[in-house]
N, C-alpha and C positions, 0 to 999 in steps of 0.2 A: 503495499501500499505505500502512495510517493506520501511522505510529507511527514512519515510519522516521531522524527525525531525532532520536536518544537523544543521552545526554549523554554522553559520555566523560571517565573523570578518569584520569589514569595516575598512578601513583607508583614515585617511585624517592626515591631519596636526599633528594631535593629533591621537594616535592610543587606540580602543575605540573597546570594544569587548561587542555587548548587554549582555549580561550575567553578566557580570563583572566591570557593571559602579561601579563609576566612570572611568575616563582615569586610566590605566595603565601606571607604569614605569618600567626599563627593569628588577630591584630586581623582580618581580611578575610575570612576561610574561612566563617563563620557568614553573614555578609550578603552575599558571593557566591554561598553554592550559594543560598541561598535567591532571589534575585533570579534566577537561573539555570532553576533549580526555576518560578518564577512565569511566567517569560519562554516555555518552553512547553509550560506549560498555555494561557496564552491565545493556543498558537498552534496549540493541536490542530486546528484543520483545515487546518493547513497541513505535513499530518505530522510533526508535532513529538512528544516523549512526555516523559514525566515517568520512565522508565527512565533511571538510573545503571548504565553499564557499567564496572564499577571493577575496575583491573588495575593488579596491586603486582610487583615486582621483588625480588628477596633483598634488596637494599638498604636497601628502603622499610623505614620506622619502625611499628614495628605502634602505636604512640601516635597517628602522623599519620591510620595508614587509621581507627583508630579515630574520632580528630575528624573525617574525612570524613565517617565513617556515620552520627554524632552528628547535623553539621551537617544530613544530608537528612531524617532525624530529627526535629529542631526542625522543619523547614518540610517538617514532612505528608509525608515521601514515603519512603519505606519498600522501593520498587519497587528492587530495590541485586542486580546480578550481579556475583557479584566471581573475579577472575581471577588465579592468582599466572602469575608467568614464570620 
C-alpha cells in the first residue's frame, strides 16, 4: 500500500517526534522537520509519505503546535492531519 510510512508527531507539554528523540528545542525544529520531510519524499517508492499525523494532548502548548505547522509549511508540506487527545 503506497504511503504507509507517514510522519507521526506527538505534541504534549514537551514536543517530541519519535525519530528525533530526545525532545527538540525550537532551534532545531525547522531543520529537523525539513530533513524528515525530505527523507520521506526521497523514499516514496518504499511506501513513505509526506503526510504528517500531528496529535496533541491537553498539555500541549498552542504556540508549539503553531511552530510545528509552520515548520511543515516552510518545508512545503501542507498535508497535515491534526487530532487532539
